[in-house]
N, C-alpha and C positions, 0 to 999 in steps of 0.2 A: 870718693864721696864729696858732695858739695859742702863748702864751708857753711856753717850756720849763719842765717841772716842776722845782722846786727840790729838791735833795737835803737833807732836814732834818739829816742827820748832818754833811754837808759844811758847811752854813751855820752849824751850831753850832760846829764846829771852827774855822771862820774867825772867829767872834765872840770866841773866847778870846784872851787874851794869848798871843802866839806862843811865848814861852818856857815859860809854864805848860802849853800844849798839848804842846810838845816833851817836857817832863818827864813828862807823863802817858803819852805814847806810848812813851817809853823805859822807863817802869815796866812797861807792858803787855807790850812786846816782850821785856823782860828776864825777866819771869815766864814767859812762853810759851817763851822759848828754854831756860830751865833745865828746864822741863817736858819739852821735846822731847829734851834731852840725857839726862835721866834715863830717858825712855822708851826711848831707844836702848840704854842700859846694861841696863835690865831685860829687854828683849827678847833681848839677847845672852845674858844670864844664863839666861833661860827656855829658850833653845835647848839649853843643856847638859842640861836635864832632860827634853827632849822624848823621847817613847817610840819614835819612828821617825826614820829618816833624812829622810824627806819632811817631817816636822814640823820637824826641825832646819833644813832648807833654807828652808822657808817663813818661819820666825821670823827667820832670818838676813837674808832679803830685806827683811822688814818693818823690822828694825833699821836697815838701810842707808837705807831711805826716811825713817825718823825722823831719822837723822843729817843727811840732805840738807835736811830742813826746818829743823833747827837751824842749818845753814850759811847758809841764806837769811836767817834772823833775825839771825844774827851780822853778816852783811854789811850789812843795813839799819841796825842799830844803829851800825855804823861810819860809814855815810853820814850819820847824824844827829849825828855828832861825839861819840858816847858810847863808852866802853869796854865791850865786851860783858861782860867779867868783872865790872866794877863794876855794870853794870845788872842782872846776875843775882844778885849777892851778897845783896841784901835779902830775896830770896825763898827762899834756901836753908833757913833754919830751919823755915819752915812746911811746905815740901815734904818735907824730910828727916823732920820729925816725923810727917807723914802716912805715909811709907813705913816708918818704924820701928814705928808702931802697927799697921800692916796688912801685916806681912811674911807672905806666904802660906806655908802649911804643906806644900803639895804642888802638883803640876802643875795640877790643876783649880782650886784656889784662886787660883793665879797667873793663869789664863785669865779667871776671873770678875773678879779685880781689874783686869786690863787693860781688860776690856770695860765694866765698871760704873764703876770708879773714874776711869779716863781719860775715860769718856763724860761724867761730871758736870763734870769740868774743862773739857772741850771745849765743853759747853753754856754754861758760864759765860763763856768767852772769846767765843763767838758773840753772847751777849747784849751784852757790852761793845762788840763790834765795830760795833754799830748807831750808836755815837756817834763814829765815826772818819771821817776824810776817806777818800775813795774809794780812793786808792792804798794806804793803810795797811790799810783794811778788806779789800781784795783779797788782800793778803799774808797777813793773819791767817786768812782763810777758806781760802787755799791750803794753809797748813801744817796746818790742821785737817782736811784731806781724809783720808778713811779709807785706810789703807795696805793694807787687806785683813784686818787683824787682827780686826775685828768678826765677820765671817762665819766666820773660822777658829775663833774662840772659841765662837761659837754652835754650830757643827757638832759640835765635840768635846765640849762640855759636855752638849749634848742627847743625844749618842750614849752618853756615860758614864752618864747618868741612865736612859736606856732599858735599858742593860745591868744597872744596879744602882739601882733606884728609891730605895733607902735613902739615896743620896747627896743627894737633893733637899733634905731637911731641913737637913743640915749646910751645904750651899752657900747655902741661903736665909738662914740665920742670918749667914753670912759676908757676904752681900750687904747685909744690914741694917747690919751693923757698918761696912762700907765707905761707905755713903751718909752715915751720921752723921759719920764722920771727914772725909770729903771736903767736906761742907757746912760743917763747923766751920772747916776750913782755908781755904775760899773766903771765908768771912766775915772770917776773920782777915786775909787779904791785903787785902780791900777796906777794912777798917777802919784798918789800920796805915799804909797808903801814902796820904798826903794827896793827891798829884797824881792817883793812880788813882781815889780816891774822888771827887774833884772832877769828874773826867771823867764818871763814872757818874751821880752825883747831879745835876751840872750839865746833863748831857744829858737826863735825865728832866725836869728843870724846863723846859728849853728846849722840850721837846715837849709841855708842858702837863700833865705828870704830877706827882703829889706823891710824897713819900717812901714812901708805902705801896706804890708800884710796886716798890720794892726788895724788899719782902716778897713781892709777887706774882712777882717774878723768881725768887726762891728756891723759891716754890711750883711754878713751871714746871720748875725743875731736878728737884724731887722727883717730879713727874708723869712726866718723861722717864725717870727712874730706874725707876719702876714699870713702864713699858713695856719697858725693857731687861730687867728681871728676868723678865717674862712671856715675852719672846722666848727667853730661856735655858731656859724651862720651870720657873721658880722663882716662888714667891710673895714679894711684897714685904712 
């Protein structure tokens, strides 16, 4: 019988000092938890600007799903012996700076921000999840599952552009601004948190990659952004 295939992420995690790995996981889950909490808040806010009752209801349901994701992360942090509030605290400045610099001016900009901006963040967390143990990776991927907001945003943005093609130029510029800010904040988070950076860079080294792979990772994030913009009917 063939030997079972080894999980490279799991074996890397097992090779780390247990406390160093725990701190890295707490960092990652703390960042993700604060992102889910702010996603809940923004969806609830967006619902107040929705043009129809059906749109308000849809956004409300998505906000509830994001809060449920936050609750799962909060519970796992507690299981790890970490205070969820303290775990989220280091990531507040970067995430708040992103949201302050990218406050949408209207309903459509809010939809593009949720689809494009959140998409970049989710891609980043999926990249990092490759270096986690199976249980933690499964949790991360679970909370990154689409709540339905992606198709909701695509349908409404494309319909708006079809009704008024002049919107495409403004929204395309907005999308470019979002990607620049999102990548800047992702790099900031990766650079400022030693435990999280060691997880990412150490994982790459364990898999035989060099630090240039970090650059390739950010290139993949940019490529995914270009795809999302095209899906919206916008040029990147």
